[in-house]
OpenMM code with the backbone's topology and positions (N, CA, C; nanometers):
from openmm import Vec3, app, unit

residues = "MET ALA LEU LEU ASN GLY THR PHE ASP ALA GLY SER VAL GLU PRO ALA LYS PRO PHE GLU PRO LEU PRO ALA GLY LYS TYR ARG ALA GLN ILE VAL GLU SER GLU MET ALA ALA THR ARG ALA GLY ASP GLY GLN MET LEU LYS LEU THR LEU GLU ILE LEU ASP GLY PRO HIS ALA HIS ARG LYS LEU TRP ASP GLN LEU ASN LEU VAL ASN PRO ASN SER GLN THR MET GLU ILE ALA GLN ARG THR LEU SER ALA ILE CYS HIS ALA THR GLY GLN MET GLN VAL SER ASP SER GLU GLN LEU HIS PHE LYS PRO MET ARG VAL THR VAL LYS TYR GLU PRO GLU GLY ASN ASP LYS HIS GLY VAL TRP GLN LYS ALA ARG ASN ARG ILE GLY GLY TYR GLU ARG PRO ASP GLY GLY PRO ALA ALA ARG PRO ALA PRO ALA GLY PRO MET PRO ARG PRO GLN ALA PRO PRO GLN VAL PRO SER VAL PRO ALA PRO GLN ALA SER ALA PRO SER ARG PRO ALA ASN SER THR VAL PRO PRO TRP ARG ARG THR GLY".split()
positions = [
    Vec3(21.9345, 25.7466, 15.7108),
    Vec3(22.0482, 25.7617, 15.6238),
    Vec3(22.1106, 25.6242, 15.6039),
    Vec3(22.1601, 25.6006, 15.4836),
    Vec3(22.2254, 25.4733, 15.4525),
    Vec3(22.3644, 25.5012, 15.3986),
    Vec3(22.4641, 25.4441, 15.4626),
    Vec3(22.6015, 25.4585, 15.4147),
    Vec3(22.6209, 25.3706, 15.2924),
    Vec3(22.6922, 25.4206, 15.1928),
    Vec3(22.7103, 25.3503, 15.0661),
    Vec3(22.8361, 25.2646, 15.0619),
    Vec3(22.9022, 25.2460, 15.1738),
    Vec3(23.0226, 25.1633, 15.1784),
    Vec3(23.1300, 25.2211, 15.0865),
    Vec3(23.1503, 25.3496, 15.0973),
    Vec3(23.2466, 25.4182, 15.0122),
    Vec3(23.1790, 25.5337, 14.9407),
    Vec3(23.2519, 25.5997, 14.8537),
    Vec3(23.1973, 25.7118, 14.7779),
    Vec3(23.1620, 25.6644, 14.6378),
    Vec3(23.0382, 25.6919, 14.5970),
    Vec3(22.9929, 25.6552, 14.4629),
    Vec3(23.0213, 25.7709, 14.3691),
    Vec3(23.0884, 25.7440, 14.2571),
    Vec3(23.1203, 25.8449, 14.1565),
    Vec3(23.0250, 25.8278, 14.0384),
    Vec3(22.9174, 25.9069, 14.0343),
    Vec3(22.8175, 25.8969, 13.9281),
    Vec3(22.8745, 25.9345, 13.7923),
    Vec3(22.9844, 26.0084, 13.7895),
    Vec3(23.0467, 26.0453, 13.6630),
    Vec3(23.1133, 25.9278, 13.5934),
    Vec3(23.1367, 25.8193, 13.6645),
    Vec3(23.2036, 25.7032, 13.6044),
    Vec3(23.1055, 25.5952, 13.5586),
    Vec3(22.9766, 25.6192, 13.5768),
    Vec3(22.8753, 25.5194, 13.5409),
    Vec3(22.7705, 25.5857, 13.4525),
    Vec3(22.7392, 25.5216, 13.3409),
    Vec3(22.6352, 25.5725, 13.2501),
    Vec3(22.5007, 25.5695, 13.3232),
    Vec3(22.4271, 25.6818, 13.3255),
    Vec3(22.2973, 25.6818, 13.3942),
    Vec3(22.1976, 25.5874, 13.3266),
    Vec3(22.1123, 25.5279, 13.4063),
    Vec3(22.0058, 25.4424, 13.3533),
    Vec3(21.9074, 25.5298, 13.2770),
    Vec3(21.8575, 25.4770, 13.1669),
    Vec3(21.7582, 25.5485, 13.0877),
    Vec3(21.6211, 25.4925, 13.1234),
    Vec3(21.5204, 25.5785, 13.1235),
    Vec3(21.3868, 25.5268, 13.1553),
    Vec3(21.3407, 25.4281, 13.0483),
    Vec3(21.2719, 25.3250, 13.0931),
    Vec3(21.2188, 25.2270, 12.9987),
    Vec3(21.0984, 25.2851, 12.9275),
    Vec3(21.0972, 25.2692, 12.7987),
    Vec3(20.9807, 25.3042, 12.7190),
    Vec3(20.8990, 25.1770, 12.7021),
    Vec3(20.7680, 25.1886, 12.6844),
    Vec3(20.6893, 25.0676, 12.6598),
    Vec3(20.7392, 24.9943, 12.5356),
    Vec3(20.7225, 24.8644, 12.5353),
    Vec3(20.7613, 24.7824, 12.4203),
    Vec3(20.6698, 24.8118, 12.3024),
    Vec3(20.7195, 24.7979, 12.1805),
    Vec3(20.6305, 24.8093, 12.0649),
    Vec3(20.5286, 24.6951, 12.0670),
    Vec3(20.4102, 24.7216, 12.0157),
    Vec3(20.3085, 24.6164, 12.0066),
    Vec3(20.3627, 24.5023, 11.9217),
    Vec3(20.3286, 24.3804, 11.9578),
    Vec3(20.3743, 24.2643, 11.8819),
    Vec3(20.3679, 24.1378, 11.9647),
    Vec3(20.4240, 24.0311, 11.9097),
    Vec3(20.4278, 23.9012, 11.9782),
    Vec3(20.5707, 23.8754, 12.0232),
    Vec3(20.5843, 23.8311, 12.1476),
    Vec3(20.7154, 23.8081, 12.2073),
    Vec3(20.7165, 23.6732, 12.2785),
    Vec3(20.8316, 23.6028, 12.2699),
    Vec3(20.8509, 23.4830, 12.3520),
    Vec3(20.8829, 23.5301, 12.4928),
    Vec3(20.8089, 23.4777, 12.5906),
    Vec3(20.8265, 23.5215, 12.7289),
    Vec3(20.7969, 23.4054, 12.8224),
    Vec3(20.8269, 23.4261, 12.9494),
    Vec3(20.7950, 23.3270, 13.0517),
    Vec3(20.7601, 23.4005, 13.1806),
    Vec3(20.6783, 23.3359, 13.2621),
    Vec3(20.6447, 23.3904, 13.3932),
    Vec3(20.7634, 23.3640, 13.4851),
    Vec3(20.8085, 23.4674, 13.5550),
    Vec3(20.9222, 23.4513, 13.6457),
    Vec3(20.8840, 23.4760, 13.7915),
    Vec3(20.7709, 23.5396, 13.8157),
    Vec3(20.7220, 23.5628, 13.9517),
    Vec3(20.5703, 23.5637, 13.9484),
    Vec3(20.5112, 23.5229, 14.0610),
    Vec3(20.3658, 23.5306, 14.0742),
    Vec3(20.3306, 23.5362, 14.2219),
    Vec3(20.2192, 23.6001, 14.2503),
    Vec3(20.1702, 23.6045, 14.3878),
    Vec3(20.0215, 23.6363, 14.3865),
    Vec3(19.9515, 23.5874, 14.4878),
    Vec3(19.8127, 23.6245, 14.5079),
    Vec3(19.8127, 23.7474, 14.5973),
    Vec3(19.7288, 23.8452, 14.5633),
    Vec3(19.7208, 23.9682, 14.6413),
    Vec3(19.5754, 24.0128, 14.6472),
    Vec3(19.5432, 24.0867, 14.7507),
    Vec3(19.4086, 24.1414, 14.7638),
    Vec3(19.3891, 24.2506, 14.6591),
    Vec3(19.2663, 24.2633, 14.6106),
    Vec3(19.2348, 24.3716, 14.5175),
    Vec3(19.2368, 24.5045, 14.5935),
    Vec3(19.2469, 24.6131, 14.5200),
    Vec3(19.2506, 24.7454, 14.5822),
    Vec3(19.1270, 24.7681, 14.6693),
    Vec3(19.0107, 24.7233, 14.6226),
    Vec3(18.8871, 24.7411, 14.6986),
    Vec3(18.8796, 24.6471, 14.8186),
    Vec3(18.9652, 24.5452, 14.8212),
    Vec3(18.9663, 24.4515, 14.9330),
    Vec3(18.8576, 24.3462, 14.9274),
    Vec3(18.7830, 24.3402, 14.8171),
    Vec3(18.6728, 24.2444, 14.8086),
    Vec3(18.7029, 24.1279, 14.7152),
    Vec3(18.8290, 24.1076, 14.6830),
    Vec3(18.8658, 23.9976, 14.5947),
    Vec3(19.0144, 23.9701, 14.6021),
    Vec3(19.0582, 23.8789, 14.5156),
    Vec3(19.1997, 23.8446, 14.5083),
    Vec3(19.2413, 23.8370, 14.3627),
    Vec3(19.3651, 23.8798, 14.3380),
    Vec3(19.4166, 23.8731, 14.2022),
    Vec3(19.5499, 23.8002, 14.2013),
    Vec3(19.5744, 23.7326, 14.0902),
    Vec3(19.7026, 23.6686, 14.0669),
    Vec3(19.7879, 23.7697, 13.9911),
    Vec3(19.8961, 23.8155, 14.0541),
    Vec3(19.9863, 23.9124, 13.9912),
    Vec3(20.1008, 23.8348, 13.9279),
    Vec3(20.1240, 23.8596, 13.7997),
    Vec3(20.2267, 23.7879, 13.7243),
    Vec3(20.3342, 23.8842, 13.6757),
    Vec3(20.4595, 23.8406, 13.6844),
    Vec3(20.5716, 23.9112, 13.6226),
    Vec3(20.6265, 23.8199, 13.5150),
    Vec3(20.6319, 23.8705, 13.3922),
    Vec3(20.6852, 23.7940, 13.2795),
    Vec3(20.8142, 23.8585, 13.2323),
    Vec3(20.9001, 23.7780, 13.1710),
    Vec3(21.0259, 23.8275, 13.1162),
    Vec3(21.0358, 23.7871, 12.9700),
    Vec3(21.0714, 23.8841, 12.8849),
    Vec3(21.0935, 23.8566, 12.7425),
    Vec3(21.2191, 23.7705, 12.7313),
    Vec3(21.2136, 23.6660, 12.6490),
    Vec3(21.3230, 23.5688, 12.6419),
    Vec3(21.4301, 23.6013, 12.5388),
    Vec3(21.3939, 23.6629, 12.4264),
    Vec3(21.4954, 23.6837, 12.3237),
    Vec3(21.4656, 23.8098, 12.2432),
    Vec3(21.5516, 23.8362, 12.1464),
    Vec3(21.5342, 23.9544, 12.0624),
    Vec3(21.5920, 24.0783, 12.1281),
    Vec3(21.5699, 24.1934, 12.0658),
    Vec3(21.6281, 24.3173, 12.1178),
    Vec3(21.5715, 24.3588, 12.2538),
    Vec3(21.4593, 24.3017, 12.2938),
    Vec3(21.3974, 24.3377, 12.4219),
    Vec3(21.4145, 24.2277, 12.5266),
    Vec3(21.5089, 24.1354, 12.5038),
    Vec3(21.5332, 24.0261, 12.5990),
    Vec3(21.5571, 24.0833, 12.7388),
    Vec3(21.5019, 24.0145, 12.8360),
    Vec3(21.5142, 24.0462, 12.9789),
    Vec3(21.4242, 24.1608, 13.0238),
    Vec3(21.3486, 24.2223, 12.9328),
    Vec3(21.2513, 24.3236, 12.9747),
    Vec3(21.1364, 24.2536, 13.0449),
    Vec3(21.0712, 24.3254, 13.1335),
    Vec3(20.9633, 24.2695, 13.2141),
    Vec3(20.8276, 24.3223, 13.1664),
    Vec3(20.7271, 24.2380, 13.1844),
    Vec3(20.5871, 24.2727, 13.1601),
    Vec3(20.5080, 24.2251, 13.2814),
    Vec3(20.3914, 24.2847, 13.3031),
    Vec3(20.3102, 24.2455, 13.4176),
    Vec3(20.1662, 24.2235, 13.3734),
    Vec3(20.1004, 24.1322, 13.4439),
    Vec3(19.9584, 24.1066, 13.4205),
    Vec3(19.8945, 24.0777, 13.5554),
    Vec3(19.7650, 24.1037, 13.5660),
    Vec3(19.6899, 24.0767, 13.6882),
    Vec3(19.5603, 24.0079, 13.6498),
    Vec3(19.5317, 23.8970, 13.7155),
    Vec3(19.4099, 23.8212, 13.6887),
    Vec3(19.3224, 23.8240, 13.8135),
    Vec3(19.2061, 23.8870, 13.8037),
    Vec3(19.1133, 23.8973, 13.9163),
    Vec3(19.0357, 23.7665, 13.9311),
    Vec3(19.0978, 23.6690, 13.9949),
    Vec3(19.0390, 23.5354, 14.0048),
    Vec3(18.9257, 23.5262, 14.1058),
    Vec3(18.9243, 23.6137, 14.2050),
    Vec3(18.8158, 23.6182, 14.3030),
    Vec3(18.7659, 23.7618, 14.3042),
    Vec3(18.6399, 23.7805, 14.2628),
    Vec3(18.5868, 23.9149, 14.2475),
    Vec3(18.4353, 23.9088, 14.2572),
    Vec3(18.3709, 24.0101, 14.3155),
    Vec3(18.2246, 24.0088, 14.3217),
    Vec3(18.1590, 24.0141, 14.1835),
    Vec3(18.2302, 24.0651, 14.0844),
    Vec3(18.1766, 24.0738, 13.9489),
    Vec3(18.2079, 23.9432, 13.8755),
    Vec3(18.1062, 23.8665, 13.8425),
    Vec3(18.1272, 23.7352, 13.7796),
    Vec3(18.1915, 23.7473, 13.6411),
    Vec3(18.1637, 23.8546, 13.5680),
    Vec3(18.2257, 23.8723, 13.4361),
    Vec3(18.3764, 23.8952, 13.4504),
    Vec3(18.4154, 23.9721, 13.5507),
    Vec3(18.5576, 23.9952, 13.5772),
    Vec3(18.6269, 23.8631, 13.6083),
    Vec3(18.5632, 23.7805, 13.6916),
    Vec3(18.6210, 23.6499, 13.7259),
    Vec3(18.6298, 23.5604, 13.6034),
    Vec3(18.5282, 23.5619, 13.5186),
    Vec3(18.5295, 23.4771, 13.3991),
    Vec3(18.6436, 23.5173, 13.3051),
    Vec3(18.6647, 23.6469, 13.2879),
    Vec3(18.7751, 23.6939, 13.2035),
    Vec3(18.9078, 23.6448, 13.2606),
    Vec3(18.9257, 23.6563, 13.3917),
    Vec3(19.0499, 23.6123, 13.4558),
    Vec3(19.0683, 23.4618, 13.4418),
    Vec3(18.9607, 23.3854, 13.4586),
    Vec3(18.9711, 23.2396, 13.4470),
    Vec3(19.0036, 23.1990, 13.3036),
    Vec3(18.9461, 23.2672, 13.2053),
    Vec3(18.9779, 23.2373, 13.0649),
    Vec3(19.1241, 23.2717, 13.0345),
    Vec3(19.1716, 23.3810, 13.0909),
    Vec3(19.3118, 23.4183, 13.0711),
    Vec3(19.4034, 23.3156, 13.1365),
    Vec3(19.3702, 23.2729, 13.2583),
    Vec3(19.4506, 23.1696, 13.3246),
    Vec3(19.4472, 23.0402, 13.2437),
    Vec3(19.3329, 23.0067, 13.1881),
    Vec3(19.3231, 22.8877, 13.1029),
    Vec3(19.4131, 22.9019, 12.9803),
    Vec3(19.4159, 23.0208, 12.9197),
    Vec3(19.5033, 23.0434, 12.8038),
    Vec3(19.6496, 23.0264, 12.8429),
    Vec3(19.6871, 23.0755, 12.9612),
    Vec3(19.8247, 23.0585, 13.0090),
    Vec3(19.8547, 22.9104, 13.0295),
    Vec3(19.7617, 22.8377, 13.0899),
    Vec3(19.7810, 22.6937, 13.1123),
    Vec3(19.7963, 22.6202, 12.9794),
    Vec3(19.7107, 22.6506, 12.8830),
    Vec3(19.7224, 22.5884, 12.7509),
    Vec3(19.8554, 22.6250, 12.6852),
    Vec3(19.8958, 22.7516, 12.6967),
    Vec3(20.0196, 22.7974, 12.6334),
    Vec3(20.1430, 22.7300, 12.6923),
    Vec3(20.1375, 22.6999, 12.8219),
    Vec3(20.2532, 22.6391, 12.8884),
    Vec3(20.2440, 22.4877, 12.8949),
    Vec3(20.1285, 22.4316, 12.8569),
    Vec3(20.1112, 22.2868, 12.8639),
    Vec3(20.0848, 22.2362, 13.0043),
    Vec3(20.0519, 22.3243, 13.0957),
    Vec3(20.0231, 22.2870, 13.2350),
    Vec3(19.8717, 22.2913, 13.2551),
    Vec3(19.8054, 22.1799, 13.2289),
    Vec3(19.6593, 22.1803, 13.2275),
    Vec3(19.5955, 22.1679, 13.3659),
    Vec3(19.6661, 22.1196, 13.4635),
    Vec3(19.6144, 22.1079, 13.6000),
    Vec3(19.7130, 22.1793, 13.6913),
    Vec3(19.6756, 22.2933, 13.7454),
    Vec3(19.7662, 22.3667, 13.8337),
    Vec3(19.7005, 22.3909, 13.9688),
    Vec3(19.7782, 22.3766, 14.0723),
    Vec3(19.7298, 22.4073, 14.2065),
    Vec3(19.8129, 22.5186, 14.2693),
    Vec3(19.9250, 22.5510, 14.2069),
    Vec3(20.0135, 22.6567, 14.2552),
    Vec3(20.0653, 22.7311, 14.1325),
    Vec3(20.0612, 22.8628, 14.1369),
    Vec3(20.1033, 22.9414, 14.0202),
    Vec3(20.2498, 22.9189, 13.9843),
    Vec3(20.3307, 22.8707, 14.0782),
    Vec3(20.4713, 22.8437, 14.0459),
    Vec3(20.4853, 22.7324, 13.9421),
    Vec3(20.3814, 22.6512, 13.9241),
    Vec3(20.3848, 22.5483, 13.8200),
    Vec3(20.3905, 22.6111, 13.6804),
    Vec3(20.3575, 22.7387, 13.6699),
    Vec3(20.3581, 22.8092, 13.5417),
    Vec3(20.4887, 22.8851, 13.5178),
    Vec3(20.5749, 22.8887, 13.6180),
    Vec3(20.7005, 22.9632, 13.6065),
    Vec3(20.7972, 22.8951, 13.5100),
    Vec3(20.8722, 22.9775, 13.4379),
    Vec3(20.9820, 22.9346, 13.3501),
    Vec3(20.9366, 22.8375, 13.2408),
    Vec3(20.8131, 22.8547, 13.1943),
    Vec3(20.7591, 22.7776, 13.0819),
    Vec3(20.7423, 22.8755, 12.9656),
    Vec3(20.8244, 22.8637, 12.8610),
    Vec3(20.8151, 22.9589, 12.7495),
    Vec3(20.6777, 22.9564, 12.6825),
    Vec3(20.6336, 23.0735, 12.6417),
    Vec3(20.5084, 23.0903, 12.5674),
    Vec3(20.5234, 23.2158, 12.4828),
    Vec3(20.4254, 23.2406, 12.3994),
    Vec3(20.4258, 23.3613, 12.3168),
    Vec3(20.3139, 23.4516, 12.3696),
    Vec3(20.3499, 23.5778, 12.3981),
    Vec3(20.2510, 23.6729, 12.4478),
    Vec3(20.2294, 23.7826, 12.3443),
    Vec3(20.1057, 23.8261, 12.3324),
    Vec3(20.0720, 23.9390, 12.2464),
    Vec3(20.0740, 24.0631, 12.3337),
    Vec3(20.1603, 24.1569, 12.2987),
    Vec3(20.1752, 24.2799, 12.3756),
    Vec3(20.1052, 24.3926, 12.3008),
    Vec3(20.0211, 24.4648, 12.3723),
    Vec3(19.9511, 24.5815, 12.3178),
    Vec3(20.0191, 24.7075, 12.3713),
    Vec3(20.0178, 24.8115, 12.2912),
    Vec3(20.0723, 24.9409, 12.3317),
    Vec3(19.9559, 25.0349, 12.3555),
    Vec3(19.9508, 25.0954, 12.4740),
    Vec3(19.8476, 25.1934, 12.5053),
    Vec3(19.9148, 25.3295, 12.5204),
    Vec3(19.8829, 25.4260, 12.4332),
    Vec3(19.9478, 25.5574, 12.4408),
    Vec3(19.9049, 25.6330, 12.5663),
    Vec3(19.9832, 25.7346, 12.6012),
    Vec3(19.9467, 25.8140, 12.7182),
    Vec3(19.8165, 25.8876, 12.6917),
    Vec3(19.7459, 25.9166, 12.7988),
    Vec3(19.6190, 25.9866, 12.7875),
    Vec3(19.5262, 25.9442, 12.8995),
    Vec3(19.4055, 25.9963, 12.8962),
    Vec3(19.3072, 25.9625, 12.9982),
    Vec3(19.2531, 25.8223, 12.9750),
    Vec3(19.2419, 25.7453, 13.0833),
    Vec3(19.1829, 25.6121, 13.0720),
    Vec3(19.0309, 25.6240, 13.0741),
    Vec3(18.9618, 25.5111, 13.0783),
    Vec3(18.8146, 25.5132, 13.0716),
    Vec3(18.7511, 25.5807, 13.1930),
    Vec3(18.8291, 25.6011, 13.2993),
    Vec3(18.7779, 25.6682, 13.4187),
    Vec3(18.8205, 25.8146, 13.4242),
    Vec3(18.8877, 25.8622, 13.3172),
    Vec3(18.9324, 26.0005, 13.3122),
    Vec3(19.0624, 26.0265, 13.3859),
    Vec3(19.1329, 25.9215, 13.4252),
    Vec3(19.2598, 25.9363, 13.4968),
    Vec3(19.3741, 25.9329, 13.3960),
    Vec3(19.4665, 26.0299, 13.4067),
    Vec3(19.5803, 26.0373, 13.3153),
    Vec3(19.6732, 25.9191, 13.3385),
    Vec3(19.7109, 25.8516, 13.2316),
    Vec3(19.8031, 25.7377, 13.2376),
    Vec3(19.9185, 25.7625, 13.1422),
    Vec3(20.0398, 25.7265, 13.1855),
    Vec3(20.1544, 25.7300, 13.0940),
    Vec3(20.1369, 25.6176, 12.9926),
    Vec3(20.2096, 25.6278, 12.8815),
    Vec3(20.2077, 25.5196, 12.7822),
    Vec3(20.2517, 25.3915, 12.8513),
    Vec3(20.1884, 25.2809, 12.8152),
    Vec3(20.2194, 25.1547, 12.8822),
    Vec3(20.1847, 25.0372, 12.7935),
    Vec3(20.2263, 24.9193, 12.8387),
    Vec3(20.1940, 24.7951, 12.7691),
    Vec3(20.0845, 24.7220, 12.8435),
    Vec3(20.0113, 24.6405, 12.7684),
    Vec3(19.9105, 24.5512, 12.8243),
    Vec3(19.9244, 24.4198, 12.7500),
    Vec3(19.9143, 24.3091, 12.8220),
    Vec3(19.9208, 24.1787, 12.7561),
    Vec3(19.7827, 24.1483, 12.6998),
    Vec3(19.7783, 24.1224, 12.5698),
    Vec3(19.6518, 24.0994, 12.5016),
    Vec3(19.6186, 23.9532, 12.4815),
    Vec3(19.7137, 23.8626, 12.5056),
    Vec3(19.6844, 23.7210, 12.4878),
    Vec3(19.8071, 23.6351, 12.5085),
    Vec3(19.7812, 23.5063, 12.5232),
    Vec3(19.8858, 23.4069, 12.5466),
    Vec3(19.8688, 23.2934, 12.4464),
    Vec3(19.9797, 23.2459, 12.3898),
    Vec3(19.9782, 23.1350, 12.2940),
    Vec3(20.0917, 23.0395, 12.3258),
    Vec3(20.0832, 22.9214, 12.2653),
    Vec3(20.1950, 22.8271, 12.2749),
    Vec3(20.3191, 22.8930, 12.2155),
    Vec3(20.4382, 22.8504, 12.2561),
    Vec3(20.5593, 22.9155, 12.2045),
    Vec3(20.5776, 22.9005, 12.0541),
    Vec3(20.5151, 22.7977, 11.9936),
    Vec3(20.5267, 22.7808, 11.8482),
    Vec3(20.4302, 22.8716, 11.7726),
    Vec3(20.3535, 22.9512, 11.8460),
    Vec3(20.2635, 23.0472, 11.7831),
    Vec3(20.1219, 22.9980, 11.7636),
    Vec3(20.0940, 22.8716, 11.7954),
    Vec3(19.9578, 22.8202, 11.7837),
    Vec3(19.8688, 22.8801, 11.8909),
    Vec3(19.7393, 22.8795, 11.8699),
    Vec3(19.6491, 22.9368, 11.9697),
    Vec3(19.6558, 22.8590, 12.1004),
    Vec3(19.6454, 22.9318, 12.2100),
    Vec3(19.6524, 22.8699, 12.3417),
    Vec3(19.5190, 22.8106, 12.3825),
    Vec3(19.4122, 22.8693, 12.3377),
    Vec3(19.2801, 22.8213, 12.3775),
    Vec3(19.1813, 22.8543, 12.2672),
    Vec3(19.0690, 22.7831, 12.2679),
    Vec3(18.9647, 22.8127, 12.1697),
    Vec3(18.9089, 22.9513, 12.1964),
    Vec3(18.8607, 23.0195, 12.0929),
    Vec3(18.7996, 23.1500, 12.1158),
    Vec3(18.6743, 23.1356, 12.2013),
    Vec3(18.6427, 23.2404, 12.2736),
    Vec3(18.5239, 23.2401, 12.3582),
    Vec3(18.3995, 23.2380, 12.2708),
    Vec3(18.2918, 23.1744, 12.3174),
    Vec3(18.1682, 23.1746, 12.2398),
    Vec3(18.1138, 23.3164, 12.2259),
    Vec3(18.0391, 23.3403, 12.1189),
    Vec3(17.9875, 23.4735, 12.0898),
    Vec3(17.8857, 23.5198, 12.1930),
    Vec3(17.8058, 23.4319, 12.2458),
    Vec3(17.7036, 23.4691, 12.3421),
    Vec3(17.7100, 23.3798, 12.4633),
    Vec3(17.6095, 23.3914, 12.5497),
    Vec3(17.6097, 23.3046, 12.6667),
    Vec3(17.5967, 23.1589, 12.6252),
    Vec3(17.6641, 23.0736, 12.6988),
    Vec3(17.6592, 22.9311, 12.6668),
    Vec3(17.5233, 22.8759, 12.7090),
    Vec3(17.4582, 22.7967, 12.6225),
    Vec3(17.3289, 22.7401, 12.6602),
    Vec3(17.3476, 22.6380, 12.7712),
    Vec3(17.2506, 22.6356, 12.8608),
    Vec3(17.2549, 22.5370, 12.9681),
    Vec3(17.1922, 22.4079, 12.9174),
    Vec3(17.2534, 22.2942, 12.9488),
    Vec3(17.1953, 22.1688, 12.9025),
    Vec3(17.0612, 22.1440, 12.9709),
    Vec3(16.9714, 22.0855, 12.8957),
    Vec3(16.8404, 22.0502, 12.9496),
    Vec3(16.8549, 21.9289, 13.0402),
    Vec3(16.7833, 21.9295, 13.1494),
    Vec3(16.7877, 21.8147, 13.2400),
    Vec3(16.7105, 21.6995, 13.1765),
    Vec3(16.7602, 21.5761, 13.1890),
    Vec3(16.6863, 21.4628, 13.1346),
    Vec3(16.5567, 21.4437, 13.2123),
    Vec3(16.4586, 21.3782, 13.1506),
    Vec3(16.3327, 21.3556, 13.2209),
    Vec3(16.3587, 21.2769, 13.3487),
    Vec3(16.2796, 21.3088, 13.4503),
    Vec3(16.2943, 21.2412, 13.5794),
    Vec3(16.2438, 21.0979, 13.5689),
    Vec3(16.3291, 21.0055, 13.6068),
    Vec3(16.2934, 20.8642, 13.6079),
    Vec3(16.3230, 20.8127, 13.7474),
    Vec3(16.2271, 20.7469, 13.8121),
    Vec3(16.2554, 20.6952, 13.9456),
    Vec3(16.3734, 20.5984, 13.9386),
    Vec3(16.4648, 20.6159, 14.0311),
    Vec3(16.5805, 20.5277, 14.0345),
    Vec3(16.6334, 20.5202, 14.1766),
    Vec3(16.7322, 20.4356, 14.1926),
    Vec3(16.7968, 20.4216, 14.3221),
    Vec3(16.8877, 20.5429, 14.3400),
    Vec3(16.8857, 20.6063, 14.4556),
    Vec3(16.9710, 20.7230, 14.4735),
    Vec3(17.1186, 20.6864, 14.4559),
    Vec3(17.1910, 20.7763, 14.3921),
    Vec3(17.3344, 20.7547, 14.3704),
    Vec3(17.4084, 20.7743, 14.5020),
    Vec3(17.5200, 20.7029, 14.5192),
    Vec3(17.5972, 20.7235, 14.6420),
    Vec3(17.6526, 20.8656, 14.6454),
    Vec3(17.6629, 20.9199, 14.7654),
    Vec3(17.7133, 21.0554, 14.7817),
    Vec3(17.8624, 21.0604, 14.7528),
    Vec3(17.9053, 21.1696, 14.6908),
    Vec3(18.0480, 21.1877, 14.6629),
    Vec3(18.1224, 21.2043, 14.7944),
    Vec3(18.2462, 21.1596, 14.7962),
    Vec3(18.3235, 21.1652, 14.9196),
    Vec3(18.3897, 21.3006, 14.9411),
    Vec3(18.3935, 21.3851, 14.8385),
    Vec3(18.4580, 21.5154, 14.8542),
    Vec3(18.3711, 21.6052, 14.9414),
    Vec3(18.4305, 21.6792, 15.0334),
    Vec3(18.3521, 21.7687, 15.1175),
    Vec3(18.2964, 21.8835, 15.0344),
    Vec3(18.1784, 21.9301, 15.0730),
    Vec3(18.1209, 22.0419, 14.9985),
    Vec3(18.1902, 22.1701, 15.0416),
    Vec3(18.1946, 22.2666, 14.9496),
    Vec3(18.2583, 22.3939, 14.9775),
    Vec3(18.1501, 22.5004, 14.9885),
    Vec3(18.1677, 22.5947, 15.0778),
    Vec3(18.0720, 22.7050, 15.0804),
    Vec3(18.0848, 22.7876, 14.9528),
    Vec3(17.9749, 22.8496, 14.9134),
    Vec3(17.9738, 22.9262, 14.7883),
    Vec3(18.0741, 23.0408, 14.7917),
    Vec3(18.0965, 23.1000, 14.9070),
    Vec3(18.1884, 23.2134, 14.9166),
    Vec3(18.3209, 23.1712, 14.9781),
    Vec3(18.3762, 23.0623, 14.9346),
    Vec3(18.5031, 23.0130, 14.9869),
    Vec3(18.6132, 23.1139, 14.9603),
    Vec3(18.7077, 23.1262, 15.0541),
    Vec3(18.8200, 23.2175, 15.0348),
    Vec3(18.9314, 23.1548, 14.9537),
    Vec3(18.9201, 23.0269, 14.9213),
    Vec3(19.0204, 22.9606, 14.8380),
    Vec3(18.9916, 22.9960, 14.6928),
    Vec3(19.0897, 23.0518, 14.6203),
    Vec3(19.0655, 23.0881, 14.4803),
    Vec3(19.0217, 22.9672, 14.3989),
    Vec3(18.9319, 22.9862, 14.3015),
    Vec3(18.8805, 22.8741, 14.2232),
    Vec3(18.9899, 22.7914, 14.1584),
    Vec3(19.0971, 22.8544, 14.1127),
    Vec3(19.2014, 22.7800, 14.0431),
    Vec3(19.2877, 22.7005, 14.1392),
    Vec3(19.2748, 22.7252, 14.2713),
    Vec3(19.3516, 22.6490, 14.3694),
    Vec3(19.2701, 22.5363, 14.4317),
    Vec3(19.1406, 22.5326, 14.4051),
    Vec3(19.0553, 22.4291, 14.4633),
    Vec3(19.0821, 22.2952, 14.3979),
    Vec3(19.0680, 22.1891, 14.4750),
    Vec3(19.0835, 22.0542, 14.4214),
    Vec3(18.9520, 21.9812, 14.4366),
    Vec3(18.9356, 21.8781, 14.3564),
    Vec3(18.8165, 21.7947, 14.3708),
    Vec3(18.7078, 21.8277, 14.2758),
] * unit.nanometer
topology = app.Topology()
chain = topology.addChain("A")
for resn in residues:
    res = topology.addResidue(resn, chain)
    for name in ("N", "CA", "C"):
        topology.addAtom(name, app.Element.getBySymbol(name[0]), res)
């Protein structure tokens, strides 16, 4: 039990109304909170973002996004890395080692509206918003569009005998490092 430090009179305060999802559109927003968290399956890590709308009739409303930066599925990781790159381009922060470097930097977000109904797994979901993209605050694109197909790998130049190059001084990282790719240096 928690004492309320007096008697609360609910009749003197207008009840809070439930938030409805925002209409689809573009909104000026900024990241106000972020944290790394384990995925539900426990086999990866995601960057959880809280954004706040900056102006207009929906000012101060919150939006959320999750980027699966460490995941056994390489396509999932690539999508998250491209999204993080779009956020970096949108905020002008091209080299980040801590997600707090992205906080309080205005950008324009594309908000999608998803109506209530069964999701792709057959689970009932209430109507909700999803962030569909990030752009610079002036509305310009945040990043180049993704290529249509897989990127071609460059051909190795013909082997020519030469003096071995000096070894790089950076320590090598194991392939399954627990440090998220966007936090690695070097």
